[in-house]
N, C-alpha and C positions, 0 to 999 in steps of 0.2 A: 491726478494729472502726471504724465510721465515726464522725466527730465527732458527728453527730446522736445516734447510739445510745450514745455514751459519757457523755452527760449523764444525770443521774439520772432514771430512768424513774418514780420514785415521787413526783415533784413534781406534786401534784394541785391546787395552788392555783388558784382561779378567776381567770381573767385578765379584766381590764376592758379590752376592746378599744377602747372609746370613749376611755378615758384614754390608751391607747397611741397612738391616732390623734391625740389632742391633742398628745402629746409629739412624735411623728414628723412630723406635718403642720404643726401650728400653731407649735410652737416651733422646728422645724428644717427646715421646708419640704420634707420627704422627701428632703433632699440627702445623697447618699452621702458627700460630703466631711465631713459632720458626724457620722460614725459613732461616734466615741469620745464625743462630747458626748451623742449620743442614748443610748448605752449607760449613761453616767453618770446621765442623767435617769431611765432605766428602773430602774437599781439604786437610786436614791434613792426611787423610788416603791415598789418591792417589797422593798427591803433586800437584794436579790440579783438575779441575772439568770435568771428562769425559762425553761426550754427552750421552752415554747409562745410566749413573748414574743419570743424570738430567732428562731424560725421565722417568726413573723408579720412581724417587722422585715425579715428577709431578703426576703420577698415584697414588702413595701411599698416598699423602696428599691432592689430589684433587685441586691442583693449576695449572692453565694452564701453559704449557711449556713456552709460550711467556712471562708470568710474571716472571717466574724463570730466564729465559734468560735475561730479563731486569734488574733484580737485579744483576746478575752475571756481566753484562757489565757496570753497573752503578758504582759499587765499584771497585776501582783499586786493592784492595787486592786479588780479585778473578782472577784466570787464567783459561782460557778455553783451553789452549794448555799445553802439557806436559812441565814440568820445571825440571831443574837440581836438584840434591840432595842438592846442596849448592846454596842458593840464595844470590847474591852479590848486595847490594844496594849502589850505589855511590851517595853521596849527591852533587848536583850541585846548591844548593841555594847560595845566594849572599856571605855569609861568607866563605863557602867552595870553591866557584868559585874563589874568589880573592886570596885565599891561595893555589891555584894550583889544585883544584878538576878536572879540564879538563885534565891536564897532567896525573893525576892518572887514570882517566877513559881511556885515550888513551893507557896508559901502560897496563891496564887490557885487553883491546881489543887486543892489540898486542900479549900479552902472550897467551891468550885463543883463539885467532883467531875467535872472535865473535864480533858482534856489540851490541849496546843497544837494549834490549828486546829479545836477542837471547840466545839460549842454546847450549852448546857444544855438539858435536855429541855423545860423550860418556855419556851424561846426567849428568855429574858431576857438571856443573856450569850453572847458568842463571844470566845474567847481566841486572840490571834494574837501570836506572837513576831516582833519586827522587829529589824533590825540597827542602825538609828540613827533616832532621832526628831529629832535636831538640837538637843537641849538637854543636851549633854554635861556642862556645869557643874552641872546640877541632878540628875545621876544618883544613884541609879537613878530612872528615869522610867516612869510608867505613864500612858498616854493612854486615857481612857474617853470615847468619842465624840469630842468636840472639846475636852474638858477635860484639861489637863495636871496631873499630880500628881508633883511633883518631890521628890527626897530622901526618897522613901517607904521605909519600913521594912516588914519582914514583919509586925511587930506592928501597923502602921497599916492593913494591907490590909483587914481586916474592916470597920472603920469607914468606910473609903473606899468599899468596895462597897455598904455600907448606904445611902449617899447616892443610889443608883440603883435602889432597890427600887421 
């Protein structure tokens, strides 16, 4: 299966090609050397990397789609699937794990009715397990978007999530 066909075919989001041109041309001068930064900007705009946008980028900067796809799949910060408006990262590194990180993750999954790596049907939340957020002394830690919630307990999960309604 080719890289192009392995991306989700059911991504039917309308692509704003003028906005893509602003990102690619105005912000990054269509420079291939800026590929990762262009991908980051596209992901900020769509909250993931839609296949049509990647194909368009490939043509605009003259980089083979297979190379762009390789970059997208190499870096875990990139998502090729639509993600929720709120990204929940639960740390399951050693310090967070021994302090109850698994119980916190289980509670999040129970409340949102999704598993690790999944997005709620309403596209409000995406849950991602990570190995370390870098706040070991505050474990267990949940990061929602850019907000850190340290020393969180499974009992506090619901009220924490409610802040992002």
